[in-house]
C-alpha positions as CSV (number, residue, x, y, z in Angstrom):
1,M,-46.0,30.6,-31.4
2,T,-44.0,27.4,-31.1
3,P,-44.2,25.8,-27.7
4,G,-41.7,23.1,-26.5
5,A,-38.9,24.7,-28.6
6,S,-35.2,24.1,-27.7
7,R,-34.7,27.8,-26.8
8,D,-36.7,30.9,-26.3
9,E,-36.6,33.2,-29.3
10,V,-38.3,36.3,-30.9
11,K,-38.2,36.9,-34.6
12,I,-39.9,39.2,-37.0
13,V,-40.7,37.5,-40.3
14,D,-42.7,39.4,-43.0
15,G,-44.0,41.9,-40.5
16,A,-45.2,39.2,-38.1
17,V,-43.7,38.4,-34.7
18,H,-42.7,34.8,-34.3
19,L,-42.1,33.5,-30.8
20,R,-40.6,30.2,-29.7
21,V,-40.7,29.2,-26.1
22,T,-39.3,26.2,-24.2
23,A,-42.4,25.9,-22.0
24,P,-44.8,23.0,-22.8
25,P,-48.3,23.7,-24.2
26,A,-50.0,22.5,-21.0
27,D,-51.8,24.3,-18.2
28,G,-51.1,27.8,-19.7
29,A,-47.4,27.5,-19.3
30,A,-46.6,28.3,-22.9
31,N,-48.9,31.3,-22.9
32,A,-47.3,32.7,-19.7
33,A,-43.9,32.2,-21.3
34,V,-44.9,34.0,-24.4
35,L,-46.1,37.0,-22.5
36,K,-42.9,37.1,-20.4
37,L,-40.7,36.7,-23.5
38,L,-42.5,39.4,-25.4
39,A,-42.5,41.8,-22.4
40,A,-38.8,41.4,-22.1
41,A,-38.3,42.0,-25.9
42,L,-40.4,45.2,-25.6
43,A,-38.7,46.3,-22.3
44,L,-42.1,46.3,-20.6
45,P,-43.3,44.6,-17.4
46,P,-45.3,41.5,-18.1
47,R,-48.3,43.0,-16.4
48,D,-48.6,45.4,-19.4
49,L,-49.4,42.5,-21.8
50,T,-52.7,40.7,-22.0
51,L,-53.6,37.6,-24.0
52,L,-56.8,38.8,-25.8
53,R,-57.4,35.8,-28.2
54,G,-55.8,32.5,-29.1
55,G,-55.3,30.9,-25.7
56,S,-55.3,27.5,-27.2
57,A,-54.1,28.4,-30.7
58,R,-50.7,29.0,-32.3
59,I,-51.8,32.5,-33.5
60,K,-52.4,34.8,-30.7
61,L,-53.6,38.4,-30.2
62,I,-51.8,40.2,-27.4
63,G,-52.8,43.6,-26.1
64,V,-50.1,46.0,-24.9
65,A,-50.8,48.8,-22.5
66,L,-48.7,51.8,-23.2
67,G,-48.2,54.8,-21.0
């Protein structure tokens, strides 16, 4: 994840999902933006995604509720 980017973006590079968000890495704003962006990319409501690990790290583990 790259916070403070010039635009929001989702890429898949070597099998890993790379996210760039414009939100700053303060007060959880970037984490919330990551969940919202990933939910939109997966066509899921944001409530179906949960940040499991990496709240203050660039590498995050996100749980996705299906079905």
